[in-house]
One Martini backbone bead per residue (centre of mass of N, CA, C, O) as a GRO file, in nm:
protein
  451
    1MET     BB    1   9.884  18.985  17.138
    2ILE     BB    2   9.795  19.019  16.800
    3ILE     BB    3   9.446  19.130  16.741
    4LEU     BB    4   9.308  19.185  16.425
    5SER     BB    5   9.066  19.248  16.173
    6LYS     BB    6   9.283  19.356  15.974
    7ALA     BB    7   9.525  19.276  15.759
    8THR     BB    8   9.673  19.547  15.724
    9ASP     BB    9   9.709  19.609  16.023
   10TYR     BB   10   9.871  19.362  16.093
   11LEU     BB   11  10.108  19.403  15.900
   12GLN     BB   12  10.191  19.683  16.009
   13THR     BB   13  10.238  19.602  16.304
   14VAL     BB   14  10.454  19.387  16.261
   15TYR     BB   15  10.655  19.565  16.111
   16SER     BB   16  10.699  19.765  16.344
   17VAL     BB   17  10.824  19.563  16.535
   18ILE     BB   18  11.068  19.486  16.358
   19GLU     BB   19  11.179  19.774  16.316
   20HIS     BB   20  11.230  19.822  16.621
   21ARG     BB   21  11.427  19.578  16.669
   22ASP     BB   22  11.573  19.616  16.349
   23PRO     BB   23  11.674  19.910  16.222
   24ASN     BB   24  11.974  19.807  16.086
   25GLN     BB   25  11.833  19.575  15.895
   26ALA     BB   26  11.799  19.625  15.574
   27GLU     BB   27  11.773  19.352  15.428
   28PHE     BB   28  11.558  19.227  15.609
   29LEU     BB   29  11.343  19.449  15.583
   30GLU     BB   30  11.310  19.425  15.279
   31ALA     BB   31  11.214  19.131  15.268
   32VAL     BB   32  10.967  19.168  15.452
   33HIS     BB   33  10.824  19.395  15.304
   34ASP     BB   34  10.790  19.247  15.030
   35PHE     BB   35  10.626  19.014  15.146
   36PHE     BB   36  10.388  19.169  15.279
   37LYS     BB   37  10.267  19.298  15.012
   38THR     BB   38  10.141  18.989  14.934
   39MET     BB   39   9.946  18.906  15.207
   40THR     BB   40   9.657  19.021  15.233
   41PRO     BB   41   9.467  18.797  15.105
   42VAL     BB   42   9.538  18.578  15.313
   43PHE     BB   43   9.437  18.730  15.579
   44GLU     BB   44   9.148  18.770  15.480
   45ALA     BB   45   9.096  18.446  15.450
   46HIS     BB   46   9.286  18.400  15.739
   47PRO     BB   47   9.226  18.475  16.062
   48GLU     BB   48   9.392  18.247  16.207
   49TYR     BB   49   9.671  18.380  16.157
   50ILE     BB   50   9.620  18.622  16.340
   51GLU     BB   51   9.544  18.477  16.606
   52ALA     BB   52   9.843  18.326  16.597
   53ASN     BB   53  10.069  18.518  16.506
   54ILE     BB   54  10.249  18.416  16.264
   55LEU     BB   55  10.435  18.650  16.168
   56GLU     BB   56  10.595  18.710  16.425
   57ARG     BB   57  10.700  18.418  16.450
   58LEU     BB   58  10.832  18.397  16.157
   59THR     BB   59  11.032  18.664  16.184
   60GLU     BB   60  11.149  18.504  16.426
   61PRO     BB   61  11.400  18.336  16.507
   62GLU     BB   62  11.467  18.049  16.675
   63ARG     BB   63  11.786  18.099  16.606
   64VAL     BB   64  12.094  18.277  16.703
   65ILE     BB   65  12.434  18.248  16.586
   66GLN     BB   66  12.735  18.387  16.731
   67PHE     BB   67  13.091  18.387  16.634
   68ARG     BB   68  13.417  18.327  16.661
   69VAL     BB   69  13.708  18.312  16.413
   70PRO     BB   70  14.003  18.174  16.465
   71TRP     BB   71  14.315  18.224  16.269
   72LEU     BB   72  14.594  18.131  16.066
   73ASP     BB   73  14.818  18.258  15.880
   74ASP     BB   74  15.106  18.213  15.688
   75ALA     BB   75  15.262  18.419  15.900
   76GLY     BB   76  15.131  18.353  16.200
   77HIS     BB   77  14.876  18.523  16.224
   78ALA     BB   78  14.616  18.632  16.405
   79ARG     BB   79  14.275  18.584  16.318
   80VAL     BB   80  13.938  18.746  16.295
   81ASN     BB   81  13.604  18.631  16.270
   82ARG     BB   82  13.265  18.607  16.183
   83GLY     BB   83  13.001  18.394  16.286
   84PHE     BB   84  12.697  18.240  16.136
   85ARG     BB   85  12.361  18.116  16.252
   86VAL     BB   86  12.030  18.089  16.116
   87GLN     BB   87  11.747  17.942  16.274
   88PHE     BB   88  11.436  18.000  16.159
   89ASN     BB   89  11.266  17.729  16.044
   90SER     BB   90  11.110  17.388  16.147
   91ALA     BB   91  10.814  17.300  16.060
   92ILE     BB   92  10.908  17.099  15.791
   93GLY     BB   93  11.215  17.087  15.899
   94PRO     BB   94  11.524  17.106  15.878
   95TYR     BB   95  11.756  17.314  15.854
   96LYS     BB   96  11.817  17.496  15.534
   97GLY     BB   97  12.134  17.630  15.426
   98GLY     BB   98  12.379  17.831  15.352
   99LEU     BB   99  12.726  17.930  15.324
  100ARG     BB  100  12.880  18.253  15.355
  101LEU     BB  101  13.182  18.400  15.204
  102HIS     BB  102  13.199  18.747  15.290
  103PRO     BB  103  13.253  19.075  15.377
  104SER     BB  104  12.928  19.143  15.387
  105VAL     BB  105  12.871  18.971  15.621
  106ASN     BB  106  12.579  18.972  15.827
  107LEU     BB  107  12.298  18.952  16.007
  108SER     BB  108  12.107  19.073  15.798
  109ILE     BB  109  12.181  18.889  15.558
  110VAL     BB  110  12.127  18.618  15.697
  111LYS     BB  111  11.827  18.677  15.759
  112PHE     BB  112  11.728  18.726  15.475
  113LEU     BB  113  11.811  18.449  15.364
  114GLY     BB  114  11.655  18.276  15.573
  115PHE     BB  115  11.373  18.382  15.513
  116GLU     BB  116  11.363  18.299  15.214
  117GLN     BB  117  11.426  17.993  15.264
  118ILE     BB  118  11.161  17.898  15.379
  119PHE     BB  119  10.994  17.925  15.104
  120LYS     BB  120  11.174  17.783  14.909
  121ASN     BB  121  11.168  17.507  15.053
  122ALA     BB  122  10.862  17.469  15.046
  123LEU     BB  123  10.835  17.467  14.728
  124THR     BB  124  10.984  17.187  14.675
  125GLY     BB  125  10.832  16.958  14.872
  126LEU     BB  126  11.039  16.933  15.094
  127PRO     BB  127  11.163  16.844  15.429
  128ILE     BB  128  11.248  17.180  15.478
  129GLY     BB  129  11.385  17.430  15.635
  130GLY     BB  130  11.510  17.752  15.752
  131GLY     BB  131  11.847  17.872  15.673
  132LYS     BB  132  12.165  18.046  15.767
  133GLY     BB  133  12.516  18.138  15.683
  134GLY     BB  134  12.852  18.259  15.797
  135SER     BB  135  13.111  18.500  15.686
  136ASP     BB  136  13.355  18.776  15.666
  137PHE     BB  137  13.525  18.604  15.509
  138ASP     BB  138  13.787  18.612  15.250
  139PRO     BB  139  13.896  18.387  15.003
  140LYS     BB  140  14.031  18.593  14.851
  141GLY     BB  141  14.381  18.547  14.838
  142LYS     BB  142  14.387  18.272  14.964
  143SER     BB  143  14.508  17.999  15.074
  144ASP     BB  144  14.442  17.678  15.124
  145ASN     BB  145  14.546  17.678  15.422
  146GLU     BB  146  14.379  17.918  15.520
  147ILE     BB  147  14.103  17.800  15.452
  148MET     BB  148  14.130  17.550  15.623
  149ARG     BB  149  14.170  17.688  15.899
  150PHE     BB  150  13.908  17.839  15.895
  151CYS     BB  151  13.708  17.600  15.858
  152GLN     BB  152  13.792  17.451  16.115
  153SER     BB  153  13.712  17.676  16.312
  154PHE     BB  154  13.420  17.712  16.227
  155MET     BB  155  13.331  17.408  16.276
  156THR     BB  156  13.397  17.381  16.576
  157GLU     BB  157  13.140  17.554  16.644
  158LEU     BB  158  12.906  17.464  16.450
  159SER     BB  159  12.886  17.155  16.538
  160LYS     BB  160  12.698  17.216  16.796
  161TYR     BB  161  12.424  17.296  16.588
  162ILE     BB  162  12.435  17.042  16.404
  163GLY     BB  163  12.238  16.799  16.199
  164LEU     BB  164  12.053  16.573  16.035
  165ASP     BB  165  11.774  16.675  16.219
  166THR     BB  166  11.849  17.000  16.241
  167ASP     BB  167  12.114  17.097  16.048
  168VAL     BB  168  12.186  17.160  15.686
  169PRO     BB  169  12.435  17.268  15.528
  170ALA     BB  170  12.581  17.467  15.263
  171GLY     BB  171  12.649  17.640  14.996
  172ASP     BB  172  12.781  17.954  14.870
  173ILE     BB  173  12.925  18.222  14.864
  174GLY     BB  174  13.261  18.103  14.886
  175VAL     BB  175  13.127  17.796  14.879
  176GLY     BB  176  13.269  17.510  14.779
  177GLY     BB  177  13.419  17.213  14.750
  178ARG     BB  178  13.663  17.289  14.922
  179GLU     BB  179  13.513  17.396  15.175
  180ILE     BB  180  13.334  17.151  15.230
  181GLY     BB  181  13.566  16.957  15.279
  182TYR     BB  182  13.684  17.098  15.528
  183LEU     BB  183  13.425  17.101  15.697
  184TYR     BB  184  13.372  16.794  15.699
  185GLY     BB  185  13.640  16.700  15.816
  186GLN     BB  186  13.595  16.842  16.091
  187TYR     BB  187  13.328  16.714  16.166
  188LYS     BB  188  13.428  16.419  16.163
  189ARG     BB  189  13.641  16.455  16.384
  190LEU     BB  190  13.420  16.549  16.608
  191ARG     BB  191  13.130  16.363  16.523
  192GLY     BB  192  13.144  16.210  16.263
  193ALA     BB  193  13.017  16.022  15.968
  194ASP     BB  194  12.777  16.242  15.873
  195ARG     BB  195  12.700  16.299  15.556
  196GLY     BB  196  12.413  16.465  15.583
  197VAL     BB  197  12.523  16.748  15.725
  198LEU     BB  198  12.629  16.805  15.431
  199THR     BB  199  12.615  16.987  15.126
  200GLY     BB  200  12.824  16.967  14.838
  201LYS     BB  201  12.982  16.727  14.807
  202GLY     BB  202  13.184  16.503  14.711
  203LEU     BB  203  13.154  16.209  14.532
  204SER     BB  204  13.354  16.036  14.729
  205TYR     BB  205  13.161  16.155  15.005
  206GLY     BB  206  12.824  16.194  14.925
  207GLY     BB  207  12.759  16.326  14.676
  208SER     BB  208  12.583  16.485  14.406
  209LEU     BB  209  12.473  16.472  14.120
  210ALA     BB  210  12.401  16.801  13.994
  211ARG     BB  211  12.469  17.012  14.217
  212THR     BB  212  12.635  17.228  14.068
  213GLU     BB  213  12.400  17.276  13.841
  214ALA     BB  214  12.117  17.328  13.981
  215THR     BB  215  12.057  17.636  13.985
  216GLY     BB  216  12.096  17.694  13.682
  217TYR     BB  217  11.905  17.481  13.574
  218GLY     BB  218  11.655  17.564  13.737
  219LEU     BB  219  11.628  17.842  13.615
  220ALA     BB  220  11.578  17.743  13.326
  221TYR     BB  221  11.327  17.570  13.386
  222TYR     BB  222  11.151  17.793  13.504
  223THR     BB  223  11.165  17.990  13.265
  224ASP     BB  224  11.046  17.794  13.060
  225GLU     BB  225  10.769  17.775  13.197
  226MET     BB  226  10.703  18.077  13.185
  227LEU     BB  227  10.714  18.099  12.879
  228LYS     BB  228  10.505  17.879  12.803
  229ALA     BB  229  10.266  18.022  12.961
  230ASN     BB  230  10.341  18.274  12.731
  231HIS     BB  231  10.405  18.172  12.437
  232ALA     BB  232  10.713  18.069  12.480
  233THR     BB  233  11.075  18.049  12.432
  234PHE     BB  234  11.426  18.017  12.401
  235ALA     BB  235  11.419  18.027  12.112
  236SER     BB  236  11.618  18.279  11.979
  237GLN     BB  237  11.701  18.411  12.241
  238ARG     BB  238  11.818  18.688  12.410
  239VAL     BB  239  12.066  18.669  12.681
  240ALA     BB  240  12.113  18.803  13.007
  241ILE     BB  241  12.397  18.756  13.230
  242SER     BB  242  12.498  18.745  13.560
  243GLY     BB  243  12.787  18.636  13.643
  244ALA     BB  244  13.048  18.345  13.731
  245GLY     BB  245  12.927  18.124  13.877
  246ASN     BB  246  12.746  17.853  13.915
  247VAL     BB  247  12.483  17.975  13.822
  248ALA     BB  248  12.574  18.110  13.558
  249ILE     BB  249  12.723  17.883  13.416
  250TYR     BB  250  12.470  17.675  13.412
  251ALA     BB  251  12.279  17.866  13.272
  252ILE     BB  252  12.431  17.891  13.012
  253GLN     BB  253  12.419  17.596  12.932
  254LYS     BB  254  12.103  17.548  12.939
  255VAL     BB  255  12.008  17.780  12.762
  256THR     BB  256  12.161  17.685  12.514
  257GLU     BB  257  12.020  17.405  12.495
  258LEU     BB  258  11.725  17.563  12.471
  259GLY     BB  259  11.817  17.804  12.237
  260GLY     BB  260  11.975  18.022  12.355
  261LYS     BB  261  12.153  18.345  12.364
  262VAL     BB  262  12.435  18.424  12.538
  263LEU     BB  263  12.593  18.751  12.591
  264THR     BB  264  12.659  18.740  12.913
  265CYS     BB  265  12.899  18.815  13.180
  266SER     BB  266  13.025  18.836  13.531
  267ASP     BB  267  13.187  19.037  13.778
  268SER     BB  268  13.299  19.262  14.018
  269ASN     BB  269  13.438  19.439  13.777
  270GLY     BB  270  13.272  19.310  13.519
  271TYR     BB  271  13.195  19.264  13.161
  272VAL     BB  272  13.083  19.054  12.895
  273ILE     BB  273  13.055  19.053  12.530
  274ASP     BB  274  12.896  18.796  12.308
  275GLU     BB  275  12.739  18.774  12.003
  276ASN     BB  276  12.800  18.449  11.964
  277GLY     BB  277  12.814  18.347  12.242
  278ILE     BB  278  12.878  18.211  12.525
  279ASN     BB  279  13.149  18.020  12.646
  280PHE     BB  280  13.118  17.785  12.875
  281ASP     BB  281  13.400  17.644  12.891
  282LEU     BB  282  13.566  17.904  12.934
  283VAL     BB  283  13.435  18.009  13.190
  284LYS     BB  284  13.494  17.756  13.356
  285GLN     BB  285  13.801  17.770  13.333
  286ILE     BB  286  13.848  18.054  13.454
  287LYS     BB  287  13.672  18.020  13.731
  288GLU     BB  288  13.722  17.705  13.830
  289VAL     BB  289  14.033  17.662  13.759
  290GLU     BB  290  14.192  17.954  13.752
  291ARG     BB  291  14.059  18.188  13.913
  292GLY     BB  292  13.971  18.426  13.739
  293ARG     BB  293  13.887  18.681  13.527
  294ILE     BB  294  13.650  18.783  13.296
  295SER     BB  295  13.843  18.954  13.114
  296GLU     BB  296  13.987  18.700  12.983
  297TYR     BB  297  13.778  18.635  12.770
  298ALA     BB  298  13.838  18.876  12.573
  299ASP     BB  299  14.139  18.780  12.520
  300ARG     BB  300  14.028  18.485  12.376
  301VAL     BB  301  13.785  18.633  12.211
  302ASP     BB  302  13.671  18.711  11.924
  303GLY     BB  303  13.462  19.005  11.966
  304ALA     BB  304  13.496  19.035  12.254
  305THR     BB  305  13.396  19.240  12.538
  306TYR     BB  306  13.510  19.465  12.793
  307HIS     BB  307  13.348  19.595  13.099
  308GLU     BB  308  13.297  19.810  13.334
  309GLY     BB  309  13.075  19.713  13.566
  310SER     BB  310  12.742  19.678  13.496
  311VAL     BB  311  12.541  19.496  13.287
  312TRP     BB  312  12.273  19.679  13.360
  313THR     BB  313  12.406  19.938  13.186
  314ALA     BB  314  12.384  19.816  12.922
  315LYS     BB  315  12.343  19.876  12.573
  316LEU     BB  316  12.135  19.598  12.497
  317SER     BB  317  11.992  19.352  12.314
  318TYR     BB  318  11.719  19.174  12.485
  319ASP     BB  319  11.474  18.932  12.619
  320ILE     BB  320  11.644  18.810  12.870
  321ALA     BB  321  11.685  18.825  13.230
  322LEU     BB  322  11.963  18.682  13.449
  323PRO     BB  323  12.025  18.732  13.768
  324CYS     BB  324  12.349  18.581  13.923
  325ALA     BB  325  12.504  18.735  14.164
  326THR     BB  326  12.344  18.956  14.367
  327GLN     BB  327  12.219  19.162  14.578
  328ASN     BB  328  12.093  19.450  14.441
  329GLU     BB  329  12.191  19.479  14.125
  330ILE     BB  330  11.892  19.592  14.064
  331ASP     BB  331  11.767  19.889  14.015
  332GLY     BB  332  11.561  20.121  13.897
  333ASP     BB  333  11.753  20.221  13.670
  334LYS     BB  334  11.838  19.943  13.561
  335ALA     BB  335  11.553  19.849  13.492
  336GLN     BB  336  11.510  20.057  13.268
  337THR     BB  337  11.732  19.941  13.089
  338VAL     BB  338  11.617  19.661  13.057
  339ILE     BB  339  11.359  19.760  12.921
  340ALA     BB  340  11.496  19.924  12.687
  341ASN     BB  341  11.641  19.651  12.576
  342GLY     BB  342  11.367  19.440  12.560
  343ALA     BB  343  11.269  19.295  12.797
  344LYS     BB  344  11.022  19.023  12.880
  345ALA     BB  345  11.216  18.880  13.102
  346VAL     BB  346  11.261  18.795  13.461
  347ALA     BB  347  11.504  18.586  13.632
  348GLU     BB  348  11.626  18.464  13.950
  349GLY     BB  349  11.945  18.340  14.062
  350ALA     BB  350  11.966  18.521  14.280
  351ASN     BB  351  11.939  18.684  14.587
  352MET     BB  352  11.773  18.958  14.565
  353PRO     BB  353  11.862  19.140  14.289
  354SER     BB  354  11.598  19.310  14.327
  355THR     BB  355  11.458  19.584  14.391
  356PRO     BB  356  11.162  19.726  14.455
  357GLU     BB  357  11.188  19.923  14.214
  358ALA     BB  358  11.243  19.707  14.001
  359ILE     BB  359  10.986  19.539  14.034
  360ALA     BB  360  10.791  19.770  13.971
  361ALA     BB  361  10.897  19.812  13.683
  362TYR     BB  362  10.830  19.540  13.567
  363GLN     BB  363  10.523  19.545  13.628
  364ALA     BB  364  10.459  19.810  13.472
  365ALA     BB  365  10.581  19.675  13.192
  366GLY     BB  366  10.491  19.359  13.177
  367ILE     BB  367  10.699  19.175  13.295
  368LEU     BB  368  10.824  18.884  13.345
  369TYR     BB  369  10.844  18.747  13.692
  370GLY     BB  370  11.102  18.557  13.862
  371PRO     BB  371  11.157  18.478  14.169
  372ALA     BB  372  11.402  18.354  14.364
  373LYS     BB  373  11.241  18.151  14.553
  374ALA     BB  374  11.179  17.994  14.278
  375ALA     BB  375  11.408  18.009  14.049
  376ASN     BB  376  11.658  17.920  14.276
  377ALA     BB  377  11.566  17.624  14.407
  378GLY     BB  378  11.757  17.398  14.286
  379GLY     BB  379  11.983  17.378  14.493
  380VAL     BB  380  11.817  17.288  14.745
  381ALA     BB  381  11.682  17.048  14.613
  382VAL     BB  382  11.950  16.884  14.566
  383SER     BB  383  12.035  16.885  14.856
  384ALA     BB  384  11.794  16.711  14.947
  385LEU     BB  385  11.867  16.475  14.757
  386GLU     BB  386  12.135  16.420  14.900
  387MET     BB  387  12.011  16.342  15.169
  388SER     BB  388  11.854  16.101  15.059
  389GLN     BB  389  12.099  15.938  14.958
  390ASN     BB  390  12.241  15.918  15.232
  391SER     BB  391  12.008  15.763  15.376
  392LEU     BB  392  12.010  15.521  15.150
  393ARG     BB  393  12.298  15.454  15.041
  394LEU     BB  394  12.282  15.619  14.760
  395SER     BB  395  12.328  15.671  14.397
  396TRP     BB  396  12.236  15.877  14.156
  397THR     BB  397  12.203  15.972  13.860
  398PHE     BB  398  12.213  16.242  13.673
  399GLU     BB  399  11.938  16.193  13.533
  400GLU     BB  400  11.771  16.153  13.788
  401VAL     BB  401  11.826  16.428  13.919
  402ASP     BB  402  11.743  16.607  13.679
  403THR     BB  403  11.451  16.509  13.663
  404ARG     BB  404  11.371  16.597  13.948
  405LEU     BB  405  11.441  16.894  13.915
  406LYS     BB  406  11.249  16.962  13.684
  407GLN     BB  407  10.991  16.883  13.838
  408ILE     BB  408  11.022  17.084  14.070
  409MET     BB  409  11.020  17.344  13.896
  410GLN     BB  410  10.744  17.295  13.772
  411ASN     BB  411  10.591  17.286  14.045
  412ILE     BB  412  10.660  17.569  14.140
  413PHE     BB  413  10.516  17.716  13.916
  414ALA     BB  414  10.237  17.585  13.957
  415GLN     BB  415  10.195  17.685  14.248
  416SER     BB  416  10.210  17.987  14.183
  417VAL     BB  417   9.972  17.996  13.991
  418ALA     BB  418   9.755  17.879  14.182
  419ALA     BB  419   9.780  18.091  14.407
  420ALA     BB  420   9.722  18.340  14.234
  421ASP     BB  421   9.440  18.249  14.147
  422GLU     BB  422   9.308  18.207  14.430
  423TYR     BB  423   9.397  18.533  14.508
  424GLN     BB  424   9.353  18.728  14.256
  425VAL     BB  425   9.678  18.729  14.107
  426SER     BB  426   9.712  18.674  13.820
  427GLY     BB  427  10.054  18.658  13.700
  428ASP     BB  428  10.175  18.679  13.997
  429TYR     BB  429  10.464  18.514  14.085
  430LEU     BB  430  10.541  18.641  14.351
  431SER     BB  431  10.282  18.602  14.511
  432GLY     BB  432  10.254  18.299  14.456
  433ALA     BB  433  10.514  18.211  14.600
  434ASN     BB  434  10.460  18.333  14.876
  435ILE     BB  435  10.191  18.189  14.933
  436ALA     BB  436  10.271  17.892  14.894
  437GLY     BB  437  10.496  17.891  15.110
  438PHE     BB  438  10.344  18.009  15.354
  439THR     BB  439  10.098  17.814  15.390
  440LYS     BB  440  10.264  17.565  15.456
  441VAL     BB  441  10.401  17.677  15.714
  442ALA     BB  442  10.154  17.784  15.869
  443ASP     BB  443  10.005  17.513  15.893
  444ALA     BB  444  10.228  17.372  16.053
  445MET     BB  445  10.226  17.568  16.293
  446LEU     BB  446   9.935  17.523  16.379
  447ALA     BB  447   9.956  17.211  16.425
  448GLN     BB  448  10.201  17.258  16.659
  449GLY     BB  449  10.159  17.517  16.787
  450LEU     BB  450  10.322  17.700  17.044
  451VAL     BB  451  10.672  17.706  16.914
   0.00000   0.00000   0.00000
């Protein structure tokens, strides 16, 4: 056991242990390193966390599951992908976190996502622990039947490790309503109709209203709270958004309702600029119905322009930046462009979209910064509300779920502010979110002993 007198020594020692164990897991190491940078005041105030070696216990997953996923393509050829589920921490409830289908998925990415999920879930105030999973399968270009066969094979193995009170997966990149339907159908065939074992389900078989909108809406609600705390609102603000998935689409809708003008959205090929304000309905039609490319938006809207590359390289005037695409999409150089473009606030809809260099640039420039584990917690919050509805055998109205979501996001911001004030880092919402999430989990771990 590591027992050291100084918080900084303890943090450095634990990080060295992790780095030695997992030297090639770049994304996971980045997430841990960034988290540790904010933890010194907590360990100075709570030597009992050091004595219990909470950090080394917390950064090692309770369980890592890796498995092969064989499936047949439409030509009858056998294909094989890798499946993952990292059950990271269950101190405050069953593991909860999405499944990601994307060629980039590997153990490092799943561990980074699962680690962040621990604190994000704790911030919601709901009884859910942290986990994450997925596969390097790419659903793009696959037929519905190929995706169905893959999902059935994936769930055949995953079903052995999940359950209502054990682990409740949801969707993530590449996993929408279609994939959740196939996954749940196979789970039901194998294990029975436990509706609460997956969230993000269709409304006809136990899903929740407002689940699709939750992460994007939650991002807007959190950002609105951050702006209000700093004597501003969305009204008449110019907003840049990246991505064109669920998070971005519904962030566009809610930001527009709150009075902002959204100028951009993007996909993996490029981005569009519409100075008249992005048309939410058209983006939804192109991406969710037609499954097309965002370049088609510029073909249909007079005055809109399409550009290849990252939206964060565009020289464009805006007040608020909401990265909603993927991890590390804004590096140090792109952050300088965001700053030069006039951004006064950045809030993260994607998971870890800003590199450490980007975050340092925001903070040096005095930009308001809402970290992903707080700002994008709306999705998992409504997933947990879906679990509640399944347990009650009830369905709440859209308005009921949306009201609960807004309250949760307001509470997350308030917790972050309170924690930052308590540990003398007022105004640092990243440290505040990390501290508020960590102390809840750490205290639960202490109460439960060495498990």
